[in-house]
C-alpha positions as CSV (number, residue, x, y, z in Angstrom):
1,M,124.3,25.9,45.5
2,K,124.5,27.7,42.1
3,V,125.1,31.5,42.5
4,S,124.8,33.5,39.6
5,V,127.2,36.2,38.8
6,K,125.9,39.0,36.8
7,S,127.6,40.4,33.1
8,K,127.7,44.0,32.5
9,D,124.3,43.9,31.0
10,E,122.7,42.6,33.8
11,L,124.3,44.7,36.3
12,A,123.0,47.6,34.4
13,R,119.5,46.4,34.5
14,M,120.0,45.6,38.3
15,R,121.2,49.1,38.8
16,D,117.9,50.5,37.3
17,A,115.5,48.2,39.1
18,C,117.6,48.9,42.2
19,R,117.5,52.6,41.7
20,L,113.6,52.4,41.4
21,T,113.7,50.3,44.7
22,G,115.5,52.7,46.6
23,E,113.4,55.9,45.4
24,I,110.3,54.1,46.7
25,R,111.5,53.2,49.6
26,D,112.7,56.8,50.4
27,I,109.0,58.3,49.2
28,C,107.5,55.8,51.7
29,A,109.9,57.0,54.4
30,A,109.0,60.5,53.8
31,A,105.6,59.9,53.5
32,V,105.0,57.8,57.2
33,E,103.1,60.1,59.8
34,P,100.5,59.3,62.7
35,G,97.0,58.5,61.3
36,M,97.8,56.9,58.3
37,T,97.4,53.0,57.6
38,T,99.7,50.6,56.6
39,A,97.6,49.9,53.6
40,D,98.0,53.7,52.7
41,I,101.9,53.0,52.1
42,D,101.0,49.8,50.1
43,A,98.9,52.1,47.8
44,I,102.2,54.4,47.4
45,V,104.1,51.5,46.1
46,R,101.6,50.3,43.7
47,D,100.9,53.8,42.2
48,F,104.7,54.1,41.8
49,C,105.4,51.0,40.0
50,A,102.5,51.4,37.7
51,K,104.1,54.9,36.9
52,N,107.2,53.3,36.3
53,R,105.9,50.5,34.4
54,A,107.7,47.9,37.1
55,A,106.3,45.4,39.4
56,A,106.3,45.1,43.0
57,S,108.5,42.0,43.7
58,F,106.8,41.2,46.9
59,L,103.1,40.9,45.7
60,G,102.0,37.7,45.1
61,Y,105.5,36.1,46.1
62,A,104.7,32.8,47.7
63,G,101.5,34.2,48.3
64,F,102.1,37.7,49.9
65,P,99.3,40.0,49.5
66,G,100.9,43.2,49.7
67,A,103.3,45.3,47.5
68,I,105.7,46.1,50.6
69,C,106.3,44.9,54.0
70,V,105.6,47.3,56.6
71,S,106.4,45.6,60.3
72,L,105.5,47.9,63.4
73,N,107.3,47.8,66.7
74,D,107.9,44.2,67.7
75,E,107.1,43.0,64.4
76,V,110.6,42.0,62.7
77,I,109.8,41.5,59.3
78,H,107.1,40.1,56.6
79,G,104.0,42.7,57.9
80,I,100.8,42.6,55.7
81,P,99.8,46.0,54.8
82,S,96.2,46.4,56.2
83,A,93.6,49.5,56.2
84,K,92.9,48.4,60.0
85,R,96.5,49.2,61.0
86,T,97.4,52.7,61.9
87,I,100.5,54.4,62.6
88,M,100.7,56.0,65.7
89,P,103.3,58.4,67.4
90,G,106.2,56.5,68.7
91,D,106.1,53.7,66.3
92,L,109.0,51.8,64.7
93,V,108.1,51.5,61.0
94,K,109.7,48.9,59.3
95,L,109.8,49.3,55.5
96,D,110.8,46.6,53.3
97,V,110.2,46.9,49.4
98,G,111.2,45.1,46.1
99,V,110.8,46.4,42.8
100,C,111.2,44.2,39.6
101,K,112.5,46.4,36.2
102,H,113.7,44.8,33.2
103,G,113.4,41.2,34.5
104,Y,116.0,42.1,37.5
105,N,114.9,42.8,41.2
106,G,115.9,45.5,43.9
107,D,115.5,44.5,47.5
108,T,115.9,47.5,50.2
109,A,114.7,48.2,53.8
110,R,114.8,50.9,56.2
111,T,113.3,51.8,59.7
112,V,111.7,54.9,60.6
113,G,111.0,56.1,64.1
114,V,107.8,58.2,64.2
115,G,108.5,61.0,66.6
116,V,110.7,58.3,68.4
117,T,112.7,60.1,71.5
118,D,113.2,57.2,73.6
119,P,117.1,56.7,73.4
120,K,116.9,53.0,73.6
121,L,114.8,52.9,70.4
122,L,117.1,55.4,68.8
123,A,120.2,53.6,69.7
124,L,118.6,50.3,68.3
125,M,117.7,52.0,64.8
126,D,121.1,53.5,64.9
127,V,123.1,50.1,65.6
128,T,121.0,48.4,63.1
129,R,121.9,50.9,60.3
130,K,125.7,50.9,61.5
131,S,125.7,47.0,61.3
132,L,124.5,47.0,57.8
133,M,127.3,49.6,56.8
134,A,129.9,47.1,58.6
135,G,128.3,44.2,56.8
136,I,128.7,46.2,53.5
137,A,132.5,47.2,54.2
138,A,133.3,43.9,55.2
139,T,132.0,42.7,51.3
140,G,134.3,42.2,48.4
141,P,135.7,39.8,46.1
142,G,137.4,36.6,48.0
143,V,135.7,37.4,51.0
144,H,133.7,34.9,53.0
145,L,130.0,35.6,54.1
146,G,131.2,34.6,57.5
147,D,133.3,37.8,57.6
148,V,130.3,39.9,56.4
149,G,128.0,38.1,58.9
150,A,130.7,38.8,61.9
151,A,131.3,42.1,61.1
152,I,127.4,42.7,61.5
153,Q,127.0,40.4,64.7
154,K,130.4,42.3,66.4
155,V,128.6,45.7,65.7
156,V,125.2,44.6,67.1
157,E,126.6,42.6,70.2
158,D,128.9,45.0,71.3
159,A,125.8,47.4,71.7
160,G,123.9,45.0,73.7
161,F,121.2,43.9,71.1
162,S,120.7,40.5,69.6
163,V,120.8,39.7,65.7
164,V,117.6,37.5,64.6
165,R,119.1,34.2,63.4
166,D,116.2,32.8,61.9
167,Y,116.0,35.1,59.1
168,I,119.1,36.3,56.8
169,G,119.9,38.0,53.7
170,H,120.0,36.3,50.4
171,G,121.2,36.9,46.7
172,V,118.9,38.9,44.4
173,G,118.7,39.0,40.5
174,R,116.3,37.5,38.3
175,T,114.3,36.5,41.7
176,V,113.7,38.6,44.5
177,H,115.5,35.7,46.6
178,E,118.5,33.6,45.2
179,D,121.5,32.0,46.5
180,P,123.7,32.3,48.6
181,P,122.1,32.5,51.7
182,V,123.6,35.8,53.5
183,P,123.5,35.4,57.4
184,N,123.9,38.4,59.7
185,Y,126.3,36.5,61.9
186,G,129.1,34.0,61.1
187,K,132.7,33.2,61.5
188,P,135.7,35.3,59.8
189,G,137.0,32.8,57.1
190,K,134.0,30.5,57.1
191,G,131.1,30.3,54.5
192,F,130.8,30.6,50.8
193,V,133.2,32.9,49.3
194,L,132.2,36.0,47.0
195,K,133.3,37.0,43.3
196,P,133.0,39.9,41.3
197,G,129.4,40.1,39.4
198,M,127.5,38.5,42.4
199,T,124.6,40.7,43.8
200,I,123.5,40.1,47.4
201,A,120.9,41.9,49.8
202,I,122.4,42.4,53.1
203,E,119.7,42.9,55.5
204,P,120.3,42.9,59.5
205,M,117.1,42.7,61.5
206,V,118.2,43.4,65.4
207,N,116.2,43.1,68.5
208,A,116.2,44.9,71.6
209,G,115.8,42.0,73.4
210,G,116.6,38.4,72.6
211,C,116.8,36.8,69.3
212,G,113.8,34.6,69.3
213,V,111.3,34.9,66.8
214,S,107.7,33.3,66.1
215,V,105.0,33.9,63.0
216,L,102.0,35.0,63.7
217,E,98.7,33.1,62.8
218,D,98.5,35.1,59.3
219,G,101.4,33.0,58.0
220,W,103.6,36.2,57.3
221,T,104.2,38.6,60.4
222,V,107.2,37.5,62.4
223,V,107.3,39.2,65.7
224,T,109.9,39.1,68.4
225,D,109.0,36.5,71.3
226,D,109.5,38.7,74.1
227,G,107.2,41.6,72.6
228,L,110.5,44.0,72.5
229,P,110.9,46.1,69.5
230,S,113.3,45.4,66.5
231,A,114.5,47.2,63.7
232,H,115.6,46.4,60.1
233,F,117.8,47.9,57.3
234,E,118.7,46.5,53.9
235,H,120.7,47.3,50.7
236,T,121.1,45.3,47.7
237,V,124.9,45.6,46.9
238,A,127.2,44.1,43.9
239,V,130.6,42.7,44.9
240,T,133.0,44.5,42.6
241,D,136.7,44.1,41.8
242,D,137.8,46.0,45.0
243,G,134.8,46.0,47.0
244,A,130.8,46.5,47.0
245,E,128.7,48.8,45.2
246,I,125.6,49.7,47.0
247,L,122.9,49.4,44.3
248,T,119.8,50.4,46.1
249,V,120.9,54.2,46.3
250,P,122.6,55.1,49.5
251,Y,120.3,57.1,51.7
252,D,120.3,59.6,54.9
253,Y,119.1,57.8,58.0
C-alpha cells in the first residue's frame, strides 16, 4: 500500500477542490424539496461544475452515470440520479458528491431530512454526524486508523445503531479513491499510522437496523438488507502536525 503525502502546493490545490465540493454539497442540500427528482439534483451539480471549470469526480468513475450519488431512505450509498425518482416528504436524502479541480479531488456527503419529524430518523442523522466529528477529532499524526474507526464505532453503537462494514472511507487526492482504506470501525492502536500531509475521506454510513447491505440489480445502489433507513456524512480532511483540517468546508447540520 502506497499512501501519498501532499506537498504544500498539492494541499493548496486540494483545498480549492474541496472548497468547491463543500459548496455544491450545500447548494444541493438547500435545493432539496418534495416533488423534485434526483435527476434535478444531478443537473445542479453538472451546471455548477461547468460554471467553475471543474469536473464532477464521480461522473464516469468506473462507469457511474451520474455527477452525484443521491440515495433515499434504505439506500445507503451510490444511488443513481433518475428523472423517475421523486423526493417525497419524510425522505432521508443522502447527497454524496466529488469535485475535481487542478487535478485534485474533494469528496463529501451529508444527509438531508425532508420534513422529517420521526425522532428515530432525527437521532439517526444526529448520531451519524456526531460519529463523523468524533472520527475527525481522533485523527492526527501518529494516529492509527483503528483509533479513528473505534471513535466512530463507539458513538454509533452506544446509540443503538450499526456501522456499515462493507463500505468504508478512503484516501483522496489525484483520484477520488486512494489508499489508505479508512474503516468506520476498528480497535485502538491497530491499523495504518497517519502522517502529516495525508488526505483522507472519513465517511460513516450508519444503519437504523442491522449492518447488512446488498447491491441492487443496477450494479450501484447499496441498500440495507432489513429495509430500514440509513444515514451518511463525510468530510475530506488533511492530517496536520497537530490534528486534522477539514478541507470540505465545515457546515451546519
